[in-house]
N, C-alpha and C positions, 0 to 999 in steps of 0.2 A: 451519372452513375460514380465518378471516382468520388465527388462529394457527398453522396449519399453513403458510400463505403468509409468514408472519413467520417462520417457522423456517427456512423454505428461503432466503427472502433474506438472512437473516442467516448461514447456513452457506455461503452462495454467497460470500458477502463474505469470510467466515473465509479459505475456499477460495483467494482471491485473494490474501491475505496470505501464503499460503504460496508462491504464484506471484508473485514480484518484479515480474517483466515484466510483469504486469496490476494492479499496485497501485494504478494511477489509475482503473481502473474497478471499481467495484461494482455494485450495480442501479442502473439508472436514473440514469447519468451519473456516478457516482464519487465520489470523497471529496468534493468542493465541494458535493455535492449532500447530504451526509451532514449532519443536524441538529447533533450535536453540534459538528462541526468548525465549522459556520456559528457557532456560539454562542462556541466558541474565538476565532473570528477577529473577534468581535463586529461581525458584519456587519448591517447597516441591512435593513430589508424590500427596499427598492429594489435593494440589492446580491444579496440572496438570490434574487430572480428572475432578477436577469441572471446569477448565477453558475449557477442551475440550467439557464440556456439553454445557457451555456458548456458546460457538461458534457455536455448533451446534444448539441450540435453537433459538440464533439470526438468524442463517441463513435460518433456516425454517420459521421462524415468516416472514421474508420478500422474500419467495421464490416465492409468487405470486405477489410482488409489482417489478416484474422486468421492465425495460425500455426498448423499441425498439432500434435498430441501428440508427434511424434517431431523437433518444432524443436529445435535446440541451444540452449543458454543463452546463448550468443553470439547468436545471431539473437533471441532473447526481450529480452536485453537490448538490442540496438540497437532494437529496434520500441518497448522502452519508453521510451527517450531518446526517440524521435519523438515520441512522443502527448505524453510530459512536457513537451518543447519546446513543443509547439501550445498545450497546456493552460496554461503559464505566459503564454506571447504573448497569448492571448486574456484571460486574467484579469487581465494588466497594465492592462486598460481597466476593468477593476471594480472592482479591488481597490486599496487604498493601499498605499504600498511596505512599511510594517511588516506589514499584512497579508498580504501575498505573502510576506515573508520568512519567516513563521508557517508559511504554507500549506507552503512547501518544506521547512520542516525536520518538520512532520507527515508529508509524502509521505516524506521521506528516513527519518524512522522506521519507516515501515510497510514500506518497502524494505528498510531494513536495509543491512549492508555487503555484500550483493550488488551495491550499486552500483560500477561501475567507476571512474567519477569520484571517489568518495570514497575508495575503495581507493587511487587515485592521488594525491589531496591527501595520504592519510594514509601514503604511501609504505610500503604492505604488501610484505614479502617474498614471495616466491615460496611460500616454505613455508606462510605466514600464509593467501596466498589458496587455496591447495591444502586446508587445514585449514576454512576458510570453505565450500568447495565440498563437501567431505564432510557438514559439518554440513546445509549447503542440501538436499543431495540427500537425506539422512536422515530430515530435517523433512519434505520434501515425500512422500515415499514413506510415511511414517506418517500424515499427514494425508489421502493419498488413500485409504489402508484404512479409517481411520474412516469417511470420507465413504461410502465403498462398504459397508460392514458396519452405520455406525451410524444410528441415526435421531433424530430430535426433538434436545430441549433438552441430553440426555445428550452426543451425538455433537458438539453445538456447545461444551459445555464443555471436551471433551477435545481438539478442536481448536484453539480457542484457548490453552489449557494448552500444547499442542504447540509452537505457533507463539512462546508468550512465551518457553519454555525454549530453543527454537531460536535467537532472537534473544541470549539471555543468555549462551548457548554460543559464539556468535559474538563478542561484546563481550569473553569473557573470553581470545580469540585475542590481543586488542591488548596492547602494553606499556601502561607507565603514561602515558606523555606521548602516547601515542595515543588512550587512554581519554578523557583530558583534553580532547582536541582533537575527538574525535567528541562529546562531550558539548555541546560549543560550538558544532558544526554543527549538532546535533539540536533544540537548546534544551531546555526542560523537558519531561519526560517526558509525554505525552498518550495517552490510553485512549479509543478511538473507540467510540461506544456507537452498536451497528446496530440499528436500528428498522425497522419497517414503514414504508416511504415512504407521506408523506401522498397522498391523491388531488387535493388542491388545485393 
């Protein structure tokens, strides 16, 4: 049963990576509650406890602000920004400046180039934006199919591969200068490890 629960939790998190609007939230409070993220940020035990509370509090605050499956990409992005802003605000009282900066980099890595603020900063053309949308829509559709038909670790592996390939294709849309700027914006690549949440 524990193994099954773990797979469900991990698959749920992987699905969220294919839906940038929900990138802040995985099982039980989102990225900031993930052990591998906490380790990367070098959080103290006290910070971990406070960060977990922030994640849960923000998730609870927006639990009744869910979007339906027919919500437009614009609606999903607007909600993501709203949730993200609240998360950053509350984490500002818990994390050091450099920790919060790294958290934002990791978050941006997960959201990818679907982030409209990043698109503006990178000065993407309409043609580039169109290509990004096509890649994002295609990845999301493939992930949903795998999630619907697949089971267990095999499905999870396929979903993670699709997400990785989708983000790589997005970066390929950028020109050389934009790729350099994107690397600066996102920092060192970080692979989140999704594990069954602790019951402590």
